[in-house]
Z-matrix of the N, CA and C atoms (Angstrom, degrees):
N
C 1 1.447
C 2 1.542 1 110.78
N 3 1.326 2 116.06 1 -41.47
C 4 1.463 3 119.79 2 -179.48
C 5 1.519 4 110.56 3 -67.22
N 6 1.331 5 116.21 4 -31.54
C 7 1.451 6 120.69 5 179.69
C 8 1.529 7 110.62 6 -63.88
N 9 1.323 8 117.23 7 -38.72
C 10 1.457 9 121.72 8 178.30
C 11 1.533 10 111.20 9 -66.03
N 12 1.329 11 117.03 10 -38.10
C 13 1.466 12 120.46 11 177.79
C 14 1.534 13 110.81 12 -64.87
N 15 1.319 14 116.78 13 -41.34
C 16 1.461 15 120.70 14 178.56
C 17 1.525 16 110.52 15 -64.92
N 18 1.320 17 116.75 16 -37.89
C 19 1.463 18 119.91 17 178.48
C 20 1.526 19 111.13 18 -64.83
N 21 1.330 20 117.37 19 -39.88
C 22 1.459 21 120.93 20 178.56
C 23 1.528 22 111.22 21 -66.41
N 24 1.327 23 116.95 22 -41.20
C 25 1.468 24 120.54 23 177.90
C 26 1.529 25 110.37 24 -65.07
N 27 1.321 26 115.84 25 -42.22
C 28 1.459 27 120.00 26 178.85
C 29 1.531 28 110.55 27 -63.80
N 30 1.318 29 116.93 28 -39.02
C 31 1.462 30 121.32 29 178.67
C 32 1.534 31 110.70 30 -63.22
N 33 1.330 32 117.47 31 -41.52
C 34 1.470 33 120.85 32 178.52
C 35 1.521 34 111.21 33 -64.64
N 36 1.327 35 116.15 34 -41.56
C 37 1.471 36 119.97 35 179.14
C 38 1.522 37 110.16 36 -65.50
N 39 1.320 38 117.42 37 -41.48
C 40 1.469 39 121.15 38 179.46
C 41 1.527 40 110.36 39 -63.40
N 42 1.319 41 118.19 40 -42.86
C 43 1.457 42 121.15 41 179.00
C 44 1.524 43 111.22 42 -63.94
N 45 1.315 44 116.32 43 -39.58
C 46 1.460 45 120.95 44 179.95
C 47 1.521 46 110.57 45 -64.71
N 48 1.323 47 117.37 46 -45.63
C 49 1.458 48 119.93 47 -177.55
C 50 1.521 49 111.96 48 -71.95
N 51 1.323 50 117.42 49 -31.48
C 52 1.462 51 119.41 50 -179.36
C 53 1.520 52 111.70 51 -75.69
N 54 1.315 53 117.77 52 -41.18
C 55 1.460 54 119.32 53 -175.99
C 56 1.523 55 111.58 54 -83.48
N 57 1.309 56 118.34 55 -38.57
C 58 1.456 57 121.78 56 179.57
C 59 1.513 58 113.89 57 74.32
N 60 1.322 59 117.87 58 5.67
C 61 1.461 60 118.94 59 -177.44
C 62 1.519 61 112.84 60 -76.45
N 63 1.329 62 116.97 61 -15.24
C 64 1.458 63 120.23 62 179.93
C 65 1.524 64 112.44 63 -92.17
N 66 1.315 65 116.40 64 -3.99
C 67 1.465 66 120.65 65 -179.56
C 68 1.529 67 108.00 66 -86.91
N 69 1.335 68 117.87 67 124.40
C 70 1.468 69 120.17 68 -179.30
C 71 1.531 70 111.86 69 -64.38
N 72 1.325 71 115.91 70 151.32
C 73 1.461 72 120.49 71 -179.54
C 74 1.523 73 112.14 72 -64.29
N 75 1.337 74 116.53 73 -33.17
C 76 1.467 75 119.09 74 178.99
C 77 1.528 76 110.79 75 -64.61
N 78 1.332 77 116.82 76 -38.91
C 79 1.461 78 120.07 77 178.28
C 80 1.523 79 110.62 78 -66.35
N 81 1.320 80 116.86 79 -38.07
C 82 1.465 81 120.17 80 177.55
C 83 1.520 82 110.70 81 -64.36
N 84 1.323 83 116.98 82 -43.61
C 85 1.463 84 119.40 83 -178.63
C 86 1.523 85 111.85 84 -68.23
N 87 1.323 86 117.50 85 -36.13
C 88 1.473 87 120.22 86 176.43
C 89 1.525 88 109.72 87 -65.93
N 90 1.320 89 117.04 88 -41.87
C 91 1.462 90 120.92 89 179.14
C 92 1.513 91 112.36 90 -63.01
N 93 1.326 92 116.90 91 -44.00
C 94 1.465 93 119.85 92 -179.63
C 95 1.523 94 110.63 93 -69.93
N 96 1.342 95 117.46 94 -31.99
C 97 1.468 96 120.53 95 175.47
C 98 1.518 97 110.45 96 -61.94
N 99 1.341 98 118.21 97 -46.02
C 100 1.468 99 120.74 98 179.78
C 101 1.527 100 111.36 99 -68.49
N 102 1.330 101 117.12 100 -31.60
C 103 1.458 102 120.48 101 175.03
C 104 1.525 103 110.33 102 -63.17
N 105 1.342 104 117.01 103 -48.01
C 106 1.460 105 121.23 104 177.94
C 107 1.521 106 111.07 105 -63.05
N 108 1.326 107 116.80 106 -41.97
C 109 1.464 108 121.06 107 -179.79
C 110 1.524 109 111.08 108 -62.84
N 111 1.334 110 117.44 109 -42.51
C 112 1.460 111 121.44 110 178.78
C 113 1.521 112 110.79 111 -60.38
N 114 1.339 113 116.73 112 -47.16
C 115 1.460 114 118.79 113 -179.09
C 116 1.523 115 111.36 114 -68.64
N 117 1.318 116 119.02 115 -36.23
C 118 1.456 117 121.05 116 178.13
C 119 1.530 118 110.72 117 -63.80
N 120 1.315 119 117.10 118 -44.67
C 121 1.466 120 120.64 119 178.50
C 122 1.525 121 110.31 120 -65.03
N 123 1.331 122 117.17 121 -40.32
C 124 1.463 123 120.75 122 178.31
C 125 1.519 124 111.06 123 -61.09
N 126 1.314 125 117.26 124 -44.20
C 127 1.463 126 121.09 125 -179.82
C 128 1.527 127 110.60 126 -65.25
N 129 1.312 128 117.61 127 -42.62
C 130 1.469 129 120.85 128 179.58
C 131 1.526 130 111.24 129 -63.78
N 132 1.334 131 116.72 130 -43.98
C 133 1.475 132 120.02 131 179.01
C 134 1.525 133 110.61 132 -63.42
N 135 1.334 134 116.85 133 -42.93
C 136 1.464 135 119.41 134 178.56
C 137 1.523 136 111.60 135 -62.98
N 138 1.323 137 117.24 136 -38.63
C 139 1.468 138 119.28 137 178.42
C 140 1.526 139 111.98 138 -66.84
N 141 1.337 140 117.39 139 -36.00
C 142 1.468 141 119.52 140 174.21
C 143 1.528 142 110.82 141 -63.99
N 144 1.339 143 116.79 142 -39.39
C 145 1.464 144 119.78 143 176.30
C 146 1.528 145 111.03 144 -64.53
N 147 1.319 146 117.04 145 -38.87
C 148 1.471 147 120.72 146 178.20
C 149 1.520 148 110.13 147 -60.70
N 150 1.327 149 116.68 148 -47.35
C 151 1.464 150 120.52 149 179.54
C 152 1.526 151 110.71 150 -61.32
N 153 1.332 152 116.21 151 -43.85
C 154 1.467 153 119.85 152 179.76
C 155 1.515 154 112.74 153 -65.06
N 156 1.312 155 117.46 154 -39.09
C 157 1.462 156 120.22 155 179.08
C 158 1.520 157 111.77 156 -68.25
N 159 1.335 158 116.76 157 -38.01
C 160 1.468 159 119.13 158 175.81
C 161 1.521 160 110.86 159 -64.42
N 162 1.328 161 117.78 160 -38.07
C 163 1.465 162 120.63 161 179.01
C 164 1.517 163 111.90 162 -67.28
N 165 1.332 164 116.90 163 -29.60
C 166 1.466 165 120.80 164 179.67
C 167 1.531 166 112.27 165 -92.49
N 168 1.327 167 117.26 166 9.48
C 169 1.465 168 124.15 167 178.50
C 170 1.528 169 113.96 168 63.54
N 171 1.328 170 116.63 169 31.85
C 172 1.467 171 122.20 170 173.88
C 173 1.526 172 107.28 171 -102.34
N 174 1.316 173 115.54 172 77.77
C 175 1.459 174 120.43 173 -170.50
C 176 1.529 175 113.15 174 -72.76
N 177 1.318 176 117.28 175 -34.06
C 178 1.470 177 119.97 176 -178.98
C 179 1.527 178 110.12 177 -66.94
N 180 1.311 179 116.71 178 -46.90
C 181 1.469 180 120.54 179 179.47
C 182 1.528 181 110.18 180 -65.32
N 183 1.321 182 116.26 181 -40.94
C 184 1.467 183 120.18 182 178.96
C 185 1.523 184 110.83 183 -62.69
N 186 1.319 185 117.14 184 -40.48
C 187 1.468 186 120.21 185 177.89
C 188 1.523 187 111.08 186 -65.65
N 189 1.326 188 116.44 187 -41.97
C 190 1.458 189 120.65 188 178.73
C 191 1.529 190 110.62 189 -62.47
N 192 1.319 191 117.77 190 -45.04
C 193 1.462 192 121.20 191 178.55
C 194 1.530 193 111.75 192 -66.62
N 195 1.315 194 116.92 193 -33.93
C 196 1.466 195 120.01 194 177.39
C 197 1.527 196 110.14 195 -66.01
N 198 1.325 197 117.22 196 -39.99
C 199 1.466 198 120.77 197 177.61
C 200 1.526 199 110.64 198 -64.15
N 201 1.320 200 117.11 199 -41.30
C 202 1.471 201 120.65 200 178.58
C 203 1.532 202 110.23 201 -64.72
N 204 1.331 203 117.33 202 -43.85
C 205 1.473 204 119.43 203 -178.73
C 206 1.530 205 111.14 204 -67.75
N 207 1.319 206 118.20 205 -36.18
C 208 1.468 207 120.72 206 176.03
C 209 1.526 208 109.96 207 -66.49
N 210 1.340 209 116.28 208 -38.86
C 211 1.462 210 119.68 209 176.37
C 212 1.517 211 112.18 210 -62.53
N 213 1.325 212 117.12 211 -42.09
C 214 1.473 213 120.96 212 176.36
C 215 1.523 214 111.01 213 -63.95
N 216 1.324 215 116.31 214 -39.83
C 217 1.463 216 120.24 215 179.14
C 218 1.528 217 111.10 216 -65.09
N 219 1.327 218 117.22 217 -42.45
C 220 1.466 219 120.28 218 178.05
C 221 1.529 220 111.32 219 -65.72
N 222 1.333 221 116.67 220 -39.82
C 223 1.461 222 120.33 221 177.30
C 224 1.524 223 110.78 222 -61.59
N 225 1.328 224 116.21 223 -45.85
C 226 1.463 225 120.52 224 179.00
C 227 1.528 226 110.73 225 -63.70
N 228 1.320 227 117.61 226 -39.17
C 229 1.464 228 121.84 227 178.19
C 230 1.531 229 110.39 228 -62.39
N 231 1.336 230 116.82 229 -43.51
C 232 1.463 231 120.49 230 179.45
C 233 1.526 232 111.34 231 -65.24
N 234 1.308 233 117.88 232 -38.75
C 235 1.465 234 121.24 233 179.78
C 236 1.525 235 110.17 234 -68.07
N 237 1.327 236 117.46 235 -42.04
C 238 1.459 237 120.40 236 -179.16
C 239 1.532 238 110.49 237 -64.96
N 240 1.318 239 117.11 238 -40.05
C 241 1.462 240 120.35 239 -176.19
C 242 1.522 241 113.37 240 -95.55
N 243 1.313 242 118.38 241 15.66
C 244 1.468 243 120.88 242 176.93
C 245 1.525 244 109.33 243 -69.75
N 246 1.321 245 115.94 244 146.24
C 247 1.463 246 120.06 245 179.21
C 248 1.525 247 110.89 246 -62.39
N 249 1.314 248 115.99 247 -47.08
C 250 1.455 249 119.87 248 -179.20
C 251 1.512 250 108.84 249 -157.24
N 252 1.305 251 115.89 250 141.79
C 253 1.455 252 120.70 251 175.12
C 254 1.517 253 111.44 252 -97.81
N 255 1.322 254 116.89 253 3.32
C 256 1.451 255 122.30 254 -179.31
C 257 1.532 256 110.04 255 -71.98
N 258 1.303 257 116.57 256 146.73
C 259 1.457 258 122.19 257 176.42
C 260 1.519 259 108.02 258 -91.35
N 261 1.322 260 116.53 259 108.46
C 262 1.462 261 120.44 260 -177.47
C 263 1.512 262 109.57 261 -103.32
N 264 1.321 263 116.51 262 112.90
C 265 1.469 264 121.28 263 178.53
C 266 1.496 265 110.32 264 -106.76
């Protein structure tokens, strides 16, 4: 009997997470703000590492880090300019 109750609770949680209609808009905006902030800080830190590596004449590592930071920047640009992040089934 308890197993059936757990299955029903799990089903409700799965429906909530899949549809997202029960998540308040304020929580979504706070989450996306921290997502943008994380990527912005990551890009800035990587660019500081790139500058430091170039100053220390480590050109291969600096180039590799520059490619990673450009990739993060392009990813963030695509996410910001996406038509919708909603899952439409």
